[in-house]
N, C-alpha and C positions, 0 to 999 in steps of 0.2 A: 467366567467373569463374576466377580463378587457383586453384592448388592450396591456397595458404594460406587464401584466402577460403572454399573448400569446407569446410575443416576448422573454421574459425571459425563458419561457418554451422551446422555440426553441434553445436558447443559451445552456440550460442544455442538450438538446438532442445531439447537435454537440460536446459539451465539452467532452463527453464520448469517442470520437475518440482518445483522448490523454491518456486514461487509460493505465498505465503501462509503459509509455514512457517519461512523463514530469518530474517525480520526480527528485530532491526534489521540483521542482516547482509545483504549483497547476494546475489541468487540467481545464482551463477556456474556456468558449465559448462566442463568441461575434457575434452580427449581426448589420448591419447598415441599417436603414430604411429611405426611401425618399418617401413622398406622400403615406404613408401607404403601401409601398411595400418594401420587403427586396431586397436590391441591392447588398449586399455582406455579406459573412459569414466568420468566422475564428475560429479556435481553437488552443490551445497551441501546438507548435511544440515539437518534442523531445528535451530533455534538451540541452541547448546551442543555440537553434533556436529561432525563433520569438515567441512572446507571441500572444495570441488570437486577441487582438486589432490591433496589427501590421498586422497580416495576413488578417484581415477583411478590414482594410484601404487599404492595397496593392491590394486587389481584386477589388476595385472601379476603373473602367477604367477612368471615367471622374471625376477627383479630385475636380473640381469646385463645384460638387454637395454636397461635404462634408459640405459646409457652410450652407446647408439647411437640414441637416440630424439629426437623433437621433441615437446615439450609445447605444446599449443594451449590457450589460456584466454581467456575473454571480458574479464577484468579483471585488472589487475596483481596478482600474488601478494602477500599481506600480508607485512609485515616486522616486526610487533610481536606481543607476547604479549597475548592476550585470553582467551577461554574455551579456546582451543587455541593451540599453539605456532605460530610463523611458518611459512607455507607455503614462503617463499623458502629458509628453512633446510633444509627437507626436500628441495627440489629440488637444492640444493647438495650435501647429504649423498649423494644418489644419483647425483651427477655427470651429470645430464641435460644434454647439450651445447647444445641449442637450445630456446629458449622463444619462442613467438609469441603476442603479447598484442593483444587487441582494443582496449582503451583503458586509460589511466592511471587509477589510483584517486585521486579528489580528497580522500579522507579525509586530514586533516593528519597522522594517524599513519602513513600510507603515502606517498602523493603523490610517487612516484618513488623512494622509499627501497628498495622491493622490487626494482625494476629495477637500482638501483645495486649492491645486494648481489649480484644474479645476475651482473652484468658483472664485478664485482670478483673473482668466483670463476673467471672465464674463460668463462662461459656466453655464447653468441651470442644476443642478444635482438633481436627484431623487434617494433616497436610500431606500432599504428594500422591494423590489418587490419580492414576493415568497422567502422571507428571509429564512424561515425554510427549504425549499427545497434546496436552494443554500448552506446553511450551511451543510446539510446532504450530499450533493454532494461533498463538500470540506472537508469531515470528516477526511481524512488522514492528510491533510495539517493543519487543525485546531488542531487536537490532538497533532501533532508534536510540534507546536508552543506554544500551551496553556498548555499542560501537560508534555512537555519536554520528550516525549517518542514516540515510533512508535504507530500507530493504530494497535491493536492486534486482529487478527482473529483466533479463535480456530476452529480446524477442525478434526473430526474423523468419523469413521464408526463403527457401532455396530450391533451385531446380533439381531434378534427378541427377544432373551432372555437376552440381555444387556451385551454381552461380546465383547471385542475389538480383542482378539487374543486367540488362544489355549495356554495351559500351555507349551506343547512341540510340536516341529515341526520336520519333517523328513529332511527338506531342509532349508537352509538359504535364504529364499525368502518370500515375503508376502503371506499370506493366504487371498485371496480376499473375502470380504463380499459383495461388491457392484458389479454391472454390468459394462460393458465396457463404457456405456454412462455416468455413474456417474464418472468413472475414467477419462474420457476425460474432463469432466467439471472441475475436480480438477486441471488438467493441464492448463486449461484456467485461473483458479483462480491464479495459480502460476505465470503465465505471467503478471497478473495484479498487483501483489504485489512485493515489493522490496526485501524481504527476506523470508526465510522459516527455521523453527527451529525444530530439533528433539533431542532426548536424545541418550545416548550411546547404550542402549539396542536395540533401534529401528535399529540403524546402524548394530549392531552385528547380530541381528536376521533376518533382512530383506535385508540388503545390498542395500539400495535405492540409486538412483542417484539424486533424488530431482530436476529433470529437467522438461522441458516442451515438452517431446518427442511427445506427442499426440496433440500438439497445436503449432501454430506459434507465436513466441514471444521470449523475452529475458529471459534466465534462472535467477531465483532469486539467491541472495547471500545465500549460505548455512551456517546456524548457527547450531553448534553441541555442546551439553553439554557433555564434556568428562572429568569428574573430575580427574580421575587417568591416563589420557592419554593412554587408552587401545587400541585406534584405530591406525592402521598403514596405509601406503599409498596404501595398496592392496584394500582398500574399495573404492567403486564407488564414494563416496562423495568427494574424493580427486582427481577426474579427472580434466582436464583443461577446462571443460565445463562451470564452474562458479567459483566465488570467495568463500572462506571459512573463517568463523570466528569460532575459537574453544575456548570455555570457559573451564578452567581447574582449578585445585587446587593450593594452595599457594606454596607448596614445590616441585613441579614437575620440573624435568629437561626437557627442551624442546627437541623434537626429532631433530636429525641431518638432515638437508635439503641438497639437492644437491647444488653444488657450484654456480649454476646459479640462486639460489633462495634466498629469504630473509625472515627471520622471523621478523615480525614487533613487536616492543615493544611499539610503539605509535599508534595513530589513523590516518592512512593514508587514502587518497581517494582510495577505493577498486577497482575502475574501472580498469580493465586490470592488477590487482595485480597478481603476478606470484606465490604466495604461500599462505598458510593459515596464518591468523593473530591470534596469540595465546594471549588470554586475561585471566589474573588471577582474580578470585573472591573468596570471603571468604565463603566456603561451610558450615562452622560451624554456620554461621548466617542463620539458616534454614528458618526463616520467611521472609528473605529479598533476597532470591536467585533471584527471578523473578525481583525484583526492581533493584538489581545490574546489571542484564542483560540488563534491559531497559535503565538504565543510560549509559551503555557502547554503546549500539546501537544508542542512541541519539547522542553520540560523533561521530559516523560514519555517521551521518545525514541520518539514515534509518527511513523513515516515515511510513512504514507499514510492517507487518510481519505476516505470517501464522504459527501458532504452530500446527504441525502435529503429535506430540506424542513422546513417548507413553503415557500410561495412567498416570503414575506418573508425567511426565513433564507437561502434560495438567493440572493435578490437582494442581500442584504447582502454576501455574498462576491463576487458579480459586480461590485457598485458599488465595492468596495475593490480590484478587480483581483487578487483572491487565489483563483485557480483555475488548473488546468493542463489539465483535460480535462472535457468535458461529454457525458453520454450521455442522449439525449432520445428517449423513446418517444412516438409519436403513434398513438393508437387510432382506430378508425373510428366511435366514438360521438360524440355532440354533446350538450352541456349547455344551449346557447343562452344561459345566464347562469351566473355562478359566480365562483370565485377565479381570476384570470388567471394564466397561466404566466409565469415570469420572462422578462425581455428580455435577450438575450445576443447579442454579436457575436464570432464566432470563425471559424476556418478549418474547413470541413467536410472531415474526413479519411476518413470512410467512411459508407456508407448501405446498409442491408440490410433485408430483409423477414422478419419472423417471423410466419408465417401471415398474419393480417390486421393486424398491427402493423408500423409503420415505425420503425426504429431509426437515428438519426443520431448520429454521434460527432464532436465538435468539439474542436479544440485551440486554446488561446489564441494570439492573434497574436504 
């Protein structure tokens, strides 16, 4: 591994500290090196806060050293005003002579403009160090900007004989296939992604809250497919613990909300939204349901989502080839009969044991 690669590797390590908090911004990592020693590090703050480069520069006590340093960063420094000023301007201001970048930012507002600004100032810019690793790290951000949809993670648990759930249950709650350690891991995953999606039957049969009860983090936006608006406010998904987006059919009359609530007919910023956002899609176009959902979620600027089920909902996204990653648990129990797990073809990228559960992670071909 070259020296440049070593420092970019460190940038990738610290960038992960921003997972689940920076969206819709990318989780970037940056280090500043002087005489072959790291003198400062930074990663992207929670949305609205400083970017990685700013945090790294702010961490340098003696700013005069910056004129003799190299800044390493996973993603091209931004060149536009958003919640914060352009990072490229700050780099130029401090006359940092060398910048090493993992990969170019595909966001049209940047897309090489940050690099051009740095070069115009006389900065020596190197691009493409551990490029594949950096692009993989920024997969949510790139999927959102390049494919105009969220990064989609499918997740389910199945028995050793391939079933997701029994046909009938005595109680309206989940029948657990996995152990408590696997379930805690799922809550960690929820905290890392922006939204989570289930179908009507999952809500009716399991009454899930879809929160991060067993982990520390922000609850994801809850997305529910409720074609005929069968669900009422008694279900846990309508608690005030998180925002909700409900996809329903064309001819439904929206439920009456409390006077202090609002039913959105447009696409608002959902942070601190006090009610569910009801969105109509055309359910008769059966081969485009997942596409319609993705198009609407893109309007909400949702850059990642976990599809948790049930089987029909998961299969809908698989059949439309709208997924990026699948995380499949296999427990050691058997149902002998029940609701079959989805059928999926993908590249197995990892396999691990969590006590008596097997976890396989697949990437789409």
